[in-house]
C-alpha positions in Angstrom: -5.4 18.4 12.6 -4.9 20.0 9.2 -8.7 19.8 8.6 -9.3 21.5 12.0 -6.8 24.3 11.3 -8.3 24.8 7.9 -11.9 24.9 9.2 -11.1 27.4 12.1 -9.2 29.7 9.7 -11.7 29.3 6.9 -9.0 28.3 4.4 -8.3 25.2 2.4 -6.2 22.3 3.5 -3.8 23.2 0.8 -3.3 26.6 2.4 -2.5 25.0 5.7 0.0 22.7 3.9 1.6 25.8 2.4 2.1 27.3 5.9 3.7 24.0 7.0 6.1 23.9 4.1 7.0 27.6 4.4 5.6 28.3 0.9 3.2 30.9 2.3 3.3 32.9 5.5 0.4 32.8 7.9 -1.4 36.1 8.3 -1.8 37.6 11.8 -5.6 37.2 11.4 -5.3 33.5 10.7 -2.7 33.1 13.4 -5.2 34.5 15.9 -7.8 32.0 14.8 -5.4 29.1 15.0 -4.2 30.3 18.4 -7.8 30.0 19.8 -7.9 26.4 18.6 -4.5 25.6 20.2 -5.2 27.6 23.4 -2.2 29.9 23.0 -1.5 33.6 22.9 -1.3 34.7 19.2 0.8 37.8 19.9 3.3 35.8 21.9 3.4 33.1 19.2 4.1 35.8 16.6 7.2 36.8 18.7 8.4 33.1 18.9 7.1 32.7 22.5 4.7 30.0 23.9 2.1 31.3 26.2 -1.1 29.3 27.0 -4.3 31.1 27.8 -7.7 30.1 29.0 -9.5 32.4 26.6 -8.6 34.2 23.4 -7.0 37.7 24.0 -8.7 40.3 21.9 -6.8 43.4 20.7 -8.1 46.8 21.5 -9.2 48.5 18.3 -6.5 51.2 18.7 -3.7 49.0 20.0 -0.6 49.1 17.9 1.2 45.8 17.2 4.8 46.0 16.0 5.5 43.9 13.0 8.2 41.4 14.1 9.1 40.6 10.5 9.3 37.3 8.8 9.7 34.2 11.0 12.8 32.2 10.7 12.2 29.3 8.3 13.8 25.9 8.6 15.6 24.1 5.8 13.8 22.0 3.2 15.5 18.8 4.4 12.8 16.5 5.6 12.3 13.7 3.0 8.8 12.8 1.8 8.4 9.0 1.4 6.8 7.9 -1.8 3.5 6.1 -1.4 0.9 4.8 -3.7 -2.7 3.8 -3.3 -2.8 0.6 -1.2 -4.5 -2.6 -2.2 -6.8 -4.8 -0.1 -7.1 -3.2 3.4 -3.9 -1.1 3.3 -4.1 2.7 3.6 -1.3 3.1 1.1 1.8 1.2 -0.2 5.4 2.4 0.4 7.4 2.5 -2.8 10.8 2.9 -1.2 11.6 6.2 -2.9 12.0 9.8 -1.7 9.7 11.9 -3.9 10.2 15.3 -2.4 11.5 17.3 0.6 9.5 19.6 2.8 10.5 22.3 5.3 11.6 21.4 8.8 9.1 23.0 11.2 10.3 24.8 14.4 9.4 21.8 16.7 11.6 19.4 14.7 14.8 21.4 14.4 16.8 19.0 16.7 15.1 15.8 15.8 16.9 13.2 13.7 15.4 10.4 11.5 12.3 12.3 10.7 10.3 11.9 7.5 7.0 12.9 6.1 4.4 11.3 3.9 1.0 12.1 2.4 -2.0 10.1 3.7 -3.9 8.4 0.9 -6.5 6.3 2.7 -9.5 7.6 4.7 -9.5 5.0 7.5 -8.6 7.6 10.1 -10.9 10.4 8.8 -11.6 12.9 10.2 -8.3 12.8 12.2 -6.4 12.4 8.9 -7.9 13.0 5.5 -6.5 11.9 2.1 -3.7 14.2 1.0 -2.8 15.3 4.5 0.9 15.7 5.2 2.1 14.0 8.3 5.5 14.1 10.0 6.8 10.8 11.5 9.6 10.1 13.9 11.0 11.3 17.2 10.5 9.0 20.2 9.2 5.5 20.0 5.4 5.1 19.9 3.4 4.5 23.0 -0.3 3.6 23.4 -2.4 6.6 22.5 -0.1 7.8 19.7 -1.1 7.8 16.1 1.3 5.6 14.2 2.3 4.6 10.6 2.9 0.9 10.4 5.2 -0.4 7.6 4.9 -4.0 6.7 7.5 -6.2 5.1 7.0 -6.7 1.3 5.3 -9.9 0.3 6.9 -12.4 -2.1 4.9 -11.1 -5.0 5.3 -7.4 -4.2 8.5 -5.3 -3.9 6.6 -2.7 -1.8 5.3 -3.1 1.8 1.8 -2.1 2.8 1.4 1.0 4.9 -1.2 1.7 7.6 -2.0 4.8 9.7 -3.8 4.0 12.9 -4.1 4.8 16.6 -1.9 2.5 18.8 -3.9 0.9 21.6 -1.5 -1.7 23.0 1.7 -3.5 22.1 3.4 -6.7 23.3 5.9 -9.2 22.0 3.1 -11.2 20.4 0.5 -8.7 19.1 0.1 -5.0 18.2 -3.5 -3.7 18.7 -4.5 -0.5 16.8 -7.7 1.4 16.2 -9.1 3.0 13.0 -11.8 5.6 13.0 -13.5 5.0 9.6 -15.2 2.6 10.0 -14.5 2.2 13.7 -12.8 -1.0 14.6 -9.7 -2.5 16.3 -7.1 -4.4 14.3 -4.3 -6.7 15.4 -0.9 -7.0 13.7 1.8 -9.6 14.1 5.0 -7.7 15.2 7.1 -10.2 13.2 5.3 -9.1 10.0 6.0 -5.5 10.6 9.1 -3.8 9.2 8.7 -0.7 11.3 6.2 1.4 13.4 6.7 5.1 13.2 5.1 7.7 15.5 3.0 10.4 13.9 4.3 13.6 15.5 1.3 15.7 16.8 0.9 19.2 15.3 1.5 21.0 18.6 4.9 19.3 18.7 5.6 19.9 15.0 4.9 23.6 15.5 7.0 23.8 18.6 4.2 24.2 21.1 
């Protein structure tokens, strides 16, 4: 989604990341472009309201829009889990450390046990690109969700492998996921998994 937002606003992925972290405010011009992608009313979003539309609302050239001021920014309290480039087929490897904290977006204000991480592999491109920031947590994952799978460390490695995939199905005996690049389905043994975390969709992260 970061790539889509960046493309529609004609900005870099880094700029989108700055909006997410609260390091830079989104301009009204870019908010309108993003609103078209999300199917929402930009003026309502600027007021902190959610209003879905079937088509973008264009301002009259002489319409006056009152500046609502700076949006309320959340605390910088969401931990970023440390990861390193994964070996073998892993998208990355967890290192067990908290390397940073990022801002809590509006949609996550009341969620507990949320964390973020930077994607390092490209197995889910173009859905997730290397260096994309993703937020994980909230409700348990269900089929159709994007997920981060954390494996138990092996005997010769203190860090567990990490994977970001699309959950297809889950049972007591097998977890089936899909990756996009190259397209294929992969099976995991639930007993070898330390945890499976839901990747929170951007609409939900932004409070829409």
